[in-house]
PDB file with SEQRES, HELIX, SHEET and CRYST1 records, atoms N, CA, C and O in Angstrom:
SEQRES   1 A   72  UNK UNK UNK UNK UNK UNK UNK UNK UNK UNK UNK UNK UNK          
SEQRES   2 A   72  UNK UNK UNK UNK UNK UNK UNK UNK UNK UNK UNK UNK UNK          
SEQRES   3 A   72  UNK UNK UNK UNK UNK UNK UNK UNK UNK UNK UNK UNK UNK          
SEQRES   4 A   72  UNK UNK UNK UNK UNK UNK UNK UNK UNK UNK UNK UNK UNK          
SEQRES   5 A   72  UNK UNK UNK UNK UNK UNK UNK UNK UNK UNK UNK UNK UNK          
SEQRES   6 A   72  UNK UNK UNK UNK UNK UNK UNK                                  
HELIX    1 AA1 UNK A    3  UNK A   25  1                                  23    
HELIX    2 AA2 UNK A   28  UNK A   30  5                                   3    
HELIX    3 AA3 UNK A   31  UNK A   34  1                                   4    
HELIX    4 AA4 UNK A   43  UNK A   70  1                                  28    
SHEET    1 AA1 2 UNK A  37  UNK A  38  0                                        
SHEET    2 AA1 2 UNK A  41  UNK A  42 -1                                        
CRYST1    1.000    1.000    1.000  90.00  90.00  90.00 P 1           1          
ATOM      1  N   UNK A   1      12.579  67.104 -35.951  1.00  0.00           N  
ATOM      2  CA  UNK A   1      12.494  65.645 -35.799  1.00  0.00           C  
ATOM      3  C   UNK A   1      13.284  65.334 -34.527  1.00  0.00           C  
ATOM      4  O   UNK A   1      14.456  65.672 -34.366  1.00  0.00           O  
ATOM      5  N   UNK A   2      12.534  64.651 -33.619  1.00  0.00           N  
ATOM      6  CA  UNK A   2      13.207  64.322 -32.410  1.00  0.00           C  
ATOM      7  C   UNK A   2      14.065  63.062 -32.564  1.00  0.00           C  
ATOM      8  O   UNK A   2      14.048  62.432 -33.622  1.00  0.00           O  
ATOM      9  N   UNK A   3      14.813  62.689 -31.524  1.00  0.00           N  
ATOM     10  CA  UNK A   3      15.743  61.569 -31.642  1.00  0.00           C  
ATOM     11  C   UNK A   3      15.046  60.229 -31.919  1.00  0.00           C  
ATOM     12  O   UNK A   3      15.561  59.381 -32.648  1.00  0.00           O  
ATOM     13  N   UNK A   4      13.859  60.065 -31.317  1.00  0.00           N  
ATOM     14  CA  UNK A   4      13.055  58.808 -31.569  1.00  0.00           C  
ATOM     15  C   UNK A   4      12.681  58.640 -32.963  1.00  0.00           C  
ATOM     16  O   UNK A   4      12.782  57.536 -33.499  1.00  0.00           O  
ATOM     17  N   UNK A   5      12.222  59.738 -33.633  1.00  0.00           N  
ATOM     18  CA  UNK A   5      11.842  59.679 -35.022  1.00  0.00           C  
ATOM     19  C   UNK A   5      13.053  59.504 -35.948  1.00  0.00           C  
ATOM     20  O   UNK A   5      12.970  58.796 -36.951  1.00  0.00           O  
ATOM     21  N   UNK A   6      14.202  60.166 -35.601  1.00  0.00           N  
ATOM     22  CA  UNK A   6      15.335  60.050 -36.395  1.00  0.00           C  
ATOM     23  C   UNK A   6      15.893  58.651 -36.389  1.00  0.00           C  
ATOM     24  O   UNK A   6      16.286  58.129 -37.432  1.00  0.00           O  
ATOM     25  N   UNK A   7      15.932  58.026 -35.201  1.00  0.00           N  
ATOM     26  CA  UNK A   7      16.386  56.662 -35.054  1.00  0.00           C  
ATOM     27  C   UNK A   7      15.505  55.698 -35.866  1.00  0.00           C  
ATOM     28  O   UNK A   7      16.006  54.814 -36.561  1.00  0.00           O  
ATOM     29  N   UNK A   8      14.189  55.888 -35.763  1.00  0.00           N  
ATOM     30  CA  UNK A   8      13.258  55.016 -36.522  1.00  0.00           C  
ATOM     31  C   UNK A   8      13.430  55.174 -37.976  1.00  0.00           C  
ATOM     32  O   UNK A   8      13.355  54.182 -38.700  1.00  0.00           O  
ATOM     33  N   UNK A   9      13.666  56.397 -38.477  1.00  0.00           N  
ATOM     34  CA  UNK A   9      13.790  56.674 -39.867  1.00  0.00           C  
ATOM     35  C   UNK A   9      15.069  56.026 -40.419  1.00  0.00           C  
ATOM     36  O   UNK A   9      15.077  55.485 -41.525  1.00  0.00           O  
ATOM     37  N   UNK A  10      16.163  56.094 -39.615  1.00  0.00           N  
ATOM     38  CA  UNK A  10      17.415  55.494 -40.056  1.00  0.00           C  
ATOM     39  C   UNK A  10      17.272  53.981 -40.159  1.00  0.00           C  
ATOM     40  O   UNK A  10      17.740  53.367 -41.118  1.00  0.00           O  
ATOM     41  N   UNK A  11      16.601  53.369 -39.130  1.00  0.00           N  
ATOM     42  CA  UNK A  11      16.437  51.924 -39.214  1.00  0.00           C  
ATOM     43  C   UNK A  11      15.550  51.484 -40.369  1.00  0.00           C  
ATOM     44  O   UNK A  11      15.817  50.472 -41.017  1.00  0.00           O  
ATOM     45  N   UNK A  12      14.473  52.264 -40.627  1.00  0.00           N  
ATOM     46  CA  UNK A  12      13.611  52.025 -41.798  1.00  0.00           C  
ATOM     47  C   UNK A  12      14.385  52.132 -43.096  1.00  0.00           C  
ATOM     48  O   UNK A  12      14.247  51.295 -43.987  1.00  0.00           O  
ATOM     49  N   UNK A  13      15.210  53.183 -43.194  1.00  0.00           N  
ATOM     50  CA  UNK A  13      15.952  53.392 -44.455  1.00  0.00           C  
ATOM     51  C   UNK A  13      16.906  52.230 -44.688  1.00  0.00           C  
ATOM     52  O   UNK A  13      17.014  51.755 -45.818  1.00  0.00           O  
ATOM     53  N   UNK A  14      17.617  51.744 -43.635  1.00  0.00           N  
ATOM     54  CA  UNK A  14      18.543  50.691 -43.841  1.00  0.00           C  
ATOM     55  C   UNK A  14      17.813  49.392 -44.281  1.00  0.00           C  
ATOM     56  O   UNK A  14      18.255  48.695 -45.194  1.00  0.00           O  
ATOM     57  N   UNK A  15      16.735  49.110 -43.632  1.00  0.00           N  
ATOM     58  CA  UNK A  15      15.961  47.909 -44.025  1.00  0.00           C  
ATOM     59  C   UNK A  15      15.332  48.021 -45.365  1.00  0.00           C  
ATOM     60  O   UNK A  15      15.323  47.031 -46.097  1.00  0.00           O  
ATOM     61  N   UNK A  16      14.796  49.162 -45.753  1.00  0.00           N  
ATOM     62  CA  UNK A  16      14.205  49.359 -47.061  1.00  0.00           C  
ATOM     63  C   UNK A  16      15.180  49.206 -48.163  1.00  0.00           C  
ATOM     64  O   UNK A  16      14.879  48.579 -49.179  1.00  0.00           O  
ATOM     65  N   UNK A  17      16.361  49.768 -47.994  1.00  0.00           N  
ATOM     66  CA  UNK A  17      17.424  49.687 -49.057  1.00  0.00           C  
ATOM     67  C   UNK A  17      17.851  48.181 -49.198  1.00  0.00           C  
ATOM     68  O   UNK A  17      18.007  47.674 -50.309  1.00  0.00           O  
ATOM     69  N   UNK A  18      18.021  47.531 -48.103  1.00  0.00           N  
ATOM     70  CA  UNK A  18      18.443  46.129 -48.172  1.00  0.00           C  
ATOM     71  C   UNK A  18      17.330  45.272 -48.779  1.00  0.00           C  
ATOM     72  O   UNK A  18      17.576  44.445 -49.658  1.00  0.00           O  
ATOM     73  N   UNK A  19      16.102  45.483 -48.295  1.00  0.00           N  
ATOM     74  CA  UNK A  19      14.964  44.685 -48.819  1.00  0.00           C  
ATOM     75  C   UNK A  19      14.753  44.838 -50.311  1.00  0.00           C  
ATOM     76  O   UNK A  19      14.592  43.854 -51.032  1.00  0.00           O  
ATOM     77  N   UNK A  20      14.756  46.083 -50.767  1.00  0.00           N  
ATOM     78  CA  UNK A  20      14.537  46.281 -52.229  1.00  0.00           C  
ATOM     79  C   UNK A  20      15.727  45.909 -53.068  1.00  0.00           C  
ATOM     80  O   UNK A  20      15.571  45.565 -54.240  1.00  0.00           O  
ATOM     81  N   UNK A  21      16.957  45.969 -52.482  1.00  0.00           N  
ATOM     82  CA  UNK A  21      18.107  45.491 -53.163  1.00  0.00           C  
ATOM     83  C   UNK A  21      18.035  43.982 -53.374  1.00  0.00           C  
ATOM     84  O   UNK A  21      18.343  43.485 -54.457  1.00  0.00           O  
ATOM     85  N   UNK A  22      17.628  43.262 -52.339  1.00  0.00           N  
ATOM     86  CA  UNK A  22      17.465  41.801 -52.541  1.00  0.00           C  
ATOM     87  C   UNK A  22      16.328  41.474 -53.495  1.00  0.00           C  
ATOM     88  O   UNK A  22      16.445  40.558 -54.309  1.00  0.00           O  
ATOM     89  N   UNK A  23      15.222  42.218 -53.403  1.00  0.00           N  
ATOM     90  CA  UNK A  23      14.088  42.026 -54.253  1.00  0.00           C  
ATOM     91  C   UNK A  23      14.505  42.252 -55.750  1.00  0.00           C  
ATOM     92  O   UNK A  23      14.096  41.525 -56.655  1.00  0.00           O  
ATOM     93  N   UNK A  24      15.308  43.265 -55.931  1.00  0.00           N  
ATOM     94  CA  UNK A  24      15.833  43.557 -57.291  1.00  0.00           C  
ATOM     95  C   UNK A  24      16.755  42.399 -57.788  1.00  0.00           C  
ATOM     96  O   UNK A  24      16.711  41.989 -58.948  1.00  0.00           O  
ATOM     97  N   UNK A  25      17.542  41.930 -56.893  1.00  0.00           N  
ATOM     98  CA  UNK A  25      18.457  40.802 -57.275  1.00  0.00           C  
ATOM     99  C   UNK A  25      17.665  39.591 -57.701  1.00  0.00           C  
ATOM    100  O   UNK A  25      18.098  38.889 -58.615  1.00  0.00           O  
ATOM    101  N   UNK A  26      16.531  39.306 -57.094  1.00  0.00           N  
ATOM    102  CA  UNK A  26      15.821  38.066 -57.445  1.00  0.00           C  
ATOM    103  C   UNK A  26      14.821  38.303 -58.610  1.00  0.00           C  
ATOM    104  O   UNK A  26      14.064  37.404 -58.975  1.00  0.00           O  
ATOM    105  N   UNK A  27      14.833  39.500 -59.170  1.00  0.00           N  
ATOM    106  CA  UNK A  27      13.956  39.772 -60.288  1.00  0.00           C  
ATOM    107  C   UNK A  27      14.462  39.045 -61.522  1.00  0.00           C  
ATOM    108  O   UNK A  27      15.589  38.551 -61.564  1.00  0.00           O  
ATOM    109  N   UNK A  28      13.590  38.994 -62.528  1.00  0.00           N  
ATOM    110  CA  UNK A  28      13.919  38.262 -63.832  1.00  0.00           C  
ATOM    111  C   UNK A  28      15.186  38.842 -64.486  1.00  0.00           C  
ATOM    112  O   UNK A  28      15.963  38.124 -65.115  1.00  0.00           O  
ATOM    113  N   UNK A  29      15.362  40.117 -64.323  1.00  0.00           N  
ATOM    114  CA  UNK A  29      16.550  40.801 -64.962  1.00  0.00           C  
ATOM    115  C   UNK A  29      17.855  40.265 -64.411  1.00  0.00           C  
ATOM    116  O   UNK A  29      18.809  40.088 -65.168  1.00  0.00           O  
ATOM    117  N   UNK A  30      17.923  40.013 -63.168  1.00  0.00           N  
ATOM    118  CA  UNK A  30      19.136  39.592 -62.479  1.00  0.00           C  
ATOM    119  C   UNK A  30      19.062  38.152 -61.995  1.00  0.00           C  
ATOM    120  O   UNK A  30      19.677  37.816 -60.983  1.00  0.00           O  
ATOM    121  N   UNK A  31      18.317  37.285 -62.700  1.00  0.00           N  
ATOM    122  CA  UNK A  31      18.194  35.956 -62.245  1.00  0.00           C  
ATOM    123  C   UNK A  31      19.489  35.124 -62.259  1.00  0.00           C  
ATOM    124  O   UNK A  31      19.623  34.154 -61.513  1.00  0.00           O  
ATOM    125  N   UNK A  32      20.421  35.515 -63.107  1.00  0.00           N  
ATOM    126  CA  UNK A  32      21.727  34.851 -63.145  1.00  0.00           C  
ATOM    127  C   UNK A  32      22.540  35.147 -61.858  1.00  0.00           C  
ATOM    128  O   UNK A  32      23.222  34.273 -61.322  1.00  0.00           O  
ATOM    129  N   UNK A  33      22.441  36.407 -61.386  1.00  0.00           N  
ATOM    130  CA  UNK A  33      23.121  36.742 -60.138  1.00  0.00           C  
ATOM    131  C   UNK A  33      22.463  36.002 -59.020  1.00  0.00           C  
ATOM    132  O   UNK A  33      23.158  35.463 -58.160  1.00  0.00           O  
ATOM    133  N   UNK A  34      21.106  35.945 -58.986  1.00  0.00           N  
ATOM    134  CA  UNK A  34      20.431  35.297 -57.918  1.00  0.00           C  
ATOM    135  C   UNK A  34      20.732  33.807 -57.804  1.00  0.00           C  
ATOM    136  O   UNK A  34      20.706  33.228 -56.717  1.00  0.00           O  
ATOM    137  N   UNK A  35      21.024  33.189 -58.984  1.00  0.00           N  
ATOM    138  CA  UNK A  35      21.224  31.764 -59.062  1.00  0.00           C  
ATOM    139  C   UNK A  35      22.710  31.395 -58.718  1.00  0.00           C  
ATOM    140  O   UNK A  35      23.046  30.215 -58.617  1.00  0.00           O  
ATOM    141  N   UNK A  36      23.577  32.413 -58.542  1.00  0.00           N  
ATOM    142  CA  UNK A  36      24.970  32.145 -58.226  1.00  0.00           C  
ATOM    143  C   UNK A  36      25.048  31.279 -56.972  1.00  0.00           C  
ATOM    144  O   UNK A  36      24.392  31.596 -55.980  1.00  0.00           O  
ATOM    145  N   UNK A  37      25.815  30.215 -56.982  1.00  0.00           N  
ATOM    146  CA  UNK A  37      25.986  29.364 -55.824  1.00  0.00           C  
ATOM    147  C   UNK A  37      26.953  29.921 -54.800  1.00  0.00           C  
ATOM    148  O   UNK A  37      28.085  30.236 -55.163  1.00  0.00           O  
ATOM    149  N   UNK A  38      26.586  30.053 -53.591  1.00  0.00           N  
ATOM    150  CA  UNK A  38      27.418  30.470 -52.543  1.00  0.00           C  
ATOM    151  C   UNK A  38      27.252  29.484 -51.350  1.00  0.00           C  
ATOM    152  O   UNK A  38      26.175  29.380 -50.763  1.00  0.00           O  
ATOM    153  N   UNK A  39      28.314  28.791 -51.025  1.00  0.00           N  
ATOM    154  CA  UNK A  39      28.308  27.775 -49.968  1.00  0.00           C  
ATOM    155  C   UNK A  39      27.155  26.738 -50.202  1.00  0.00           C  
ATOM    156  O   UNK A  39      26.477  26.309 -49.268  1.00  0.00           O  
ATOM    157  N   UNK A  40      26.988  26.390 -51.413  1.00  0.00           N  
ATOM    158  CA  UNK A  40      26.005  25.314 -51.728  1.00  0.00           C  
ATOM    159  C   UNK A  40      24.560  25.800 -51.853  1.00  0.00           C  
ATOM    160  O   UNK A  40      23.680  24.967 -52.068  1.00  0.00           O  
ATOM    161  N   UNK A  41      24.274  27.051 -51.737  1.00  0.00           N  
ATOM    162  CA  UNK A  41      22.885  27.523 -51.912  1.00  0.00           C  
ATOM    163  C   UNK A  41      22.958  28.770 -52.791  1.00  0.00           C  
ATOM    164  O   UNK A  41      23.947  29.502 -52.782  1.00  0.00           O  
ATOM    165  N   UNK A  42      21.856  28.995 -53.570  1.00  0.00           N  
ATOM    166  CA  UNK A  42      21.790  30.209 -54.423  1.00  0.00           C  
ATOM    167  C   UNK A  42      21.863  31.520 -53.594  1.00  0.00           C  
ATOM    168  O   UNK A  42      21.409  31.584 -52.451  1.00  0.00           O  
ATOM    169  N   UNK A  43      22.432  32.517 -54.198  1.00  0.00           N  
ATOM    170  CA  UNK A  43      22.583  33.826 -53.520  1.00  0.00           C  
ATOM    171  C   UNK A  43      21.195  34.355 -53.109  1.00  0.00           C  
ATOM    172  O   UNK A  43      21.076  35.054 -52.102  1.00  0.00           O  
ATOM    173  N   UNK A  44      20.182  34.035 -53.859  1.00  0.00           N  
ATOM    174  CA  UNK A  44      18.805  34.550 -53.498  1.00  0.00           C  
ATOM    175  C   UNK A  44      18.388  34.005 -52.125  1.00  0.00           C  
ATOM    176  O   UNK A  44      17.780  34.718 -51.327  1.00  0.00           O  
ATOM    177  N   UNK A  45      18.720  32.739 -51.859  1.00  0.00           N  
ATOM    178  CA  UNK A  45      18.345  32.135 -50.579  1.00  0.00           C  
ATOM    179  C   UNK A  45      19.056  32.861 -49.433  1.00  0.00           C  
ATOM    180  O   UNK A  45      18.442  33.202 -48.422  1.00  0.00           O  
ATOM    181  N   UNK A  46      20.371  33.091 -49.614  1.00  0.00           N  
ATOM    182  CA  UNK A  46      21.185  33.856 -48.639  1.00  0.00           C  
ATOM    183  C   UNK A  46      20.569  35.244 -48.406  1.00  0.00           C  
ATOM    184  O   UNK A  46      20.469  35.718 -47.274  1.00  0.00           O  
ATOM    185  N   UNK A  47      20.150  35.895 -49.542  1.00  0.00           N  
ATOM    186  CA  UNK A  47      19.604  37.203 -49.407  1.00  0.00           C  
ATOM    187  C   UNK A  47      18.284  37.161 -48.641  1.00  0.00           C  
ATOM    188  O   UNK A  47      18.053  38.046 -47.816  1.00  0.00           O  
ATOM    189  N   UNK A  48      17.435  36.216 -48.859  1.00  0.00           N  
ATOM    190  CA  UNK A  48      16.215  36.072 -48.088  1.00  0.00           C  
ATOM    191  C   UNK A  48      16.429  35.908 -46.631  1.00  0.00           C  
ATOM    192  O   UNK A  48      15.761  36.509 -45.790  1.00  0.00           O  
ATOM    193  N   UNK A  49      17.451  35.015 -46.340  1.00  0.00           N  
ATOM    194  CA  UNK A  49      17.764  34.793 -44.892  1.00  0.00           C  
ATOM    195  C   UNK A  49      18.297  36.085 -44.304  1.00  0.00           C  
ATOM    196  O   UNK A  49      17.957  36.428 -43.172  1.00  0.00           O  
ATOM    197  N   UNK A  50      19.132  36.817 -45.052  1.00  0.00           N  
ATOM    198  CA  UNK A  50      19.645  38.118 -44.546  1.00  0.00           C  
ATOM    199  C   UNK A  50      18.525  39.079 -44.239  1.00  0.00           C  
ATOM    200  O   UNK A  50      18.563  39.779 -43.227  1.00  0.00           O  
ATOM    201  N   UNK A  51      17.561  39.119 -45.073  1.00  0.00           N  
ATOM    202  CA  UNK A  51      16.355  40.085 -44.869  1.00  0.00           C  
ATOM    203  C   UNK A  51      15.683  39.713 -43.540  1.00  0.00           C  
ATOM    204  O   UNK A  51      15.416  40.575 -42.704  1.00  0.00           O  
ATOM    205  N   UNK A  52      15.417  38.419 -43.365  1.00  0.00           N  
ATOM    206  CA  UNK A  52      14.724  37.979 -42.184  1.00  0.00           C  
ATOM    207  C   UNK A  52      15.535  38.301 -40.882  1.00  0.00           C  
ATOM    208  O   UNK A  52      15.014  38.840 -39.906  1.00  0.00           O  
ATOM    209  N   UNK A  53      16.761  37.953 -40.940  1.00  0.00           N  
ATOM    210  CA  UNK A  53      17.618  38.134 -39.771  1.00  0.00           C  
ATOM    211  C   UNK A  53      17.806  39.600 -39.449  1.00  0.00           C  
ATOM    212  O   UNK A  53      17.791  40.002 -38.286  1.00  0.00           O  
ATOM    213  N   UNK A  54      17.986  40.407 -40.509  1.00  0.00           N  
ATOM    214  CA  UNK A  54      18.187  41.861 -40.297  1.00  0.00           C  
ATOM    215  C   UNK A  54      16.852  42.476 -39.745  1.00  0.00           C  
ATOM    216  O   UNK A  54      16.884  43.393 -38.924  1.00  0.00           O  
ATOM    217  N   UNK A  55      15.733  41.971 -40.195  1.00  0.00           N  
ATOM    218  CA  UNK A  55      14.437  42.495 -39.680  1.00  0.00           C  
ATOM    219  C   UNK A  55      14.317  42.223 -38.206  1.00  0.00           C  
ATOM    220  O   UNK A  55      13.869  43.090 -37.455  1.00  0.00           O  
ATOM    221  N   UNK A  56      14.704  41.041 -37.766  1.00  0.00           N  
ATOM    222  CA  UNK A  56      14.687  40.694 -36.322  1.00  0.00           C  
ATOM    223  C   UNK A  56      15.650  41.566 -35.538  1.00  0.00           C  
ATOM    224  O   UNK A  56      15.300  42.013 -34.446  1.00  0.00           O  
ATOM    225  N   UNK A  57      16.875  41.833 -36.056  1.00  0.00           N  
ATOM    226  CA  UNK A  57      17.837  42.606 -35.343  1.00  0.00           C  
ATOM    227  C   UNK A  57      17.380  44.043 -35.299  1.00  0.00           C  
ATOM    228  O   UNK A  57      17.472  44.671 -34.244  1.00  0.00           O  
ATOM    229  N   UNK A  58      16.886  44.599 -36.403  1.00  0.00           N  
ATOM    230  CA  UNK A  58      16.397  45.953 -36.335  1.00  0.00           C  
ATOM    231  C   UNK A  58      15.244  46.183 -35.398  1.00  0.00           C  
ATOM    232  O   UNK A  58      15.165  47.210 -34.724  1.00  0.00           O  
ATOM    233  N   UNK A  59      14.306  45.170 -35.358  1.00  0.00           N  
ATOM    234  CA  UNK A  59      13.222  45.270 -34.393  1.00  0.00           C  
ATOM    235  C   UNK A  59      13.682  45.191 -32.966  1.00  0.00           C  
ATOM    236  O   UNK A  59      13.147  45.880 -32.097  1.00  0.00           O  
ATOM    237  N   UNK A  60      14.659  44.367 -32.714  1.00  0.00           N  
ATOM    238  CA  UNK A  60      15.253  44.251 -31.349  1.00  0.00           C  
ATOM    239  C   UNK A  60      15.881  45.615 -31.004  1.00  0.00           C  
ATOM    240  O   UNK A  60      15.619  46.136 -29.920  1.00  0.00           O  
ATOM    241  N   UNK A  61      16.671  46.185 -31.857  1.00  0.00           N  
ATOM    242  CA  UNK A  61      17.358  47.439 -31.576  1.00  0.00           C  
ATOM    243  C   UNK A  61      16.342  48.529 -31.311  1.00  0.00           C  
ATOM    244  O   UNK A  61      16.502  49.333 -30.393  1.00  0.00           O  
ATOM    245  N   UNK A  62      15.317  48.550 -32.102  1.00  0.00           N  
ATOM    246  CA  UNK A  62      14.269  49.624 -31.936  1.00  0.00           C  
ATOM    247  C   UNK A  62      13.560  49.448 -30.518  1.00  0.00           C  
ATOM    248  O   UNK A  62      13.414  50.404 -29.756  1.00  0.00           O  
ATOM    249  N   UNK A  63      13.133  48.166 -30.221  1.00  0.00           N  
ATOM    250  CA  UNK A  63      12.423  48.001 -29.014  1.00  0.00           C  
ATOM    251  C   UNK A  63      13.353  48.282 -27.795  1.00  0.00           C  
ATOM    252  O   UNK A  63      12.896  48.841 -26.798  1.00  0.00           O  
ATOM    253  N   UNK A  64      14.624  47.906 -27.868  1.00  0.00           N  
ATOM    254  CA  UNK A  64      15.511  48.200 -26.807  1.00  0.00           C  
ATOM    255  C   UNK A  64      15.705  49.715 -26.615  1.00  0.00           C  
ATOM    256  O   UNK A  64      15.689  50.193 -25.481  1.00  0.00           O  
ATOM    257  N   UNK A  65      15.880  50.444 -27.664  1.00  0.00           N  
ATOM    258  CA  UNK A  65      16.004  51.897 -27.646  1.00  0.00           C  
ATOM    259  C   UNK A  65      14.777  52.591 -27.077  1.00  0.00           C  
ATOM    260  O   UNK A  65      14.885  53.518 -26.275  1.00  0.00           O  
ATOM    261  N   UNK A  66      13.570  52.112 -27.520  1.00  0.00           N  
ATOM    262  CA  UNK A  66      12.384  52.716 -27.007  1.00  0.00           C  
ATOM    263  C   UNK A  66      12.160  52.479 -25.587  1.00  0.00           C  
ATOM    264  O   UNK A  66      11.677  53.352 -24.866  1.00  0.00           O  
ATOM    265  N   UNK A  67      12.524  51.234 -25.127  1.00  0.00           N  
ATOM    266  CA  UNK A  67      12.402  50.880 -23.687  1.00  0.00           C  
ATOM    267  C   UNK A  67      13.392  51.724 -22.831  1.00  0.00           C  
ATOM    268  O   UNK A  67      13.069  52.170 -21.729  1.00  0.00           O  
ATOM    269  N   UNK A  68      14.552  51.909 -23.368  1.00  0.00           N  
ATOM    270  CA  UNK A  68      15.581  52.712 -22.595  1.00  0.00           C  
ATOM    271  C   UNK A  68      15.127  54.149 -22.500  1.00  0.00           C  
ATOM    272  O   UNK A  68      15.323  54.771 -21.455  1.00  0.00           O  
ATOM    273  N   UNK A  69      14.511  54.727 -23.565  1.00  0.00           N  
ATOM    274  CA  UNK A  69      14.055  56.057 -23.470  1.00  0.00           C  
ATOM    275  C   UNK A  69      12.843  56.250 -22.609  1.00  0.00           C  
ATOM    276  O   UNK A  69      12.656  57.292 -21.980  1.00  0.00           O  
ATOM    277  N   UNK A  70      12.009  55.210 -22.592  1.00  0.00           N  
ATOM    278  CA  UNK A  70      10.805  55.239 -21.778  1.00  0.00           C  
ATOM    279  C   UNK A  70      11.149  55.208 -20.251  1.00  0.00           C  
ATOM    280  O   UNK A  70      10.467  55.819 -19.428  1.00  0.00           O  
ATOM    281  N   UNK A  71      12.238  54.466 -19.923  1.00  0.00           N  
ATOM    282  CA  UNK A  71      12.621  54.343 -18.510  1.00  0.00           C  
ATOM    283  C   UNK A  71      13.454  55.470 -17.973  1.00  0.00           C  
ATOM    284  O   UNK A  71      13.789  55.492 -16.789  1.00  0.00           O  
ATOM    285  N   UNK A  72      13.781  56.372 -18.798  1.00  0.00           N  
ATOM    286  CA  UNK A  72      14.640  57.538 -18.341  1.00  0.00           C  
ATOM    287  C   UNK A  72      13.819  58.485 -17.542  1.00  0.00           C  
ATOM    288  O   UNK A  72      14.330  59.503 -17.076  1.00  0.00           O  
TER     289      UNK A  72                                                      
END                                                                             
């Protein structure tokens, strides 16, 4: 596995664990945890925002790394 594939796999693993962790939190089993108020909003809303922001950050990191490797 070259460095490009390893970097991509690590980013995918981080995002996947976070995404499915948040998805599990908002499931019916853990609805009481998801409804917990944090700074005036349910924890589920914060989790959703975190998933979106993390997706943007991970995409930016990936594109920056691929551009840097391409220009070498």
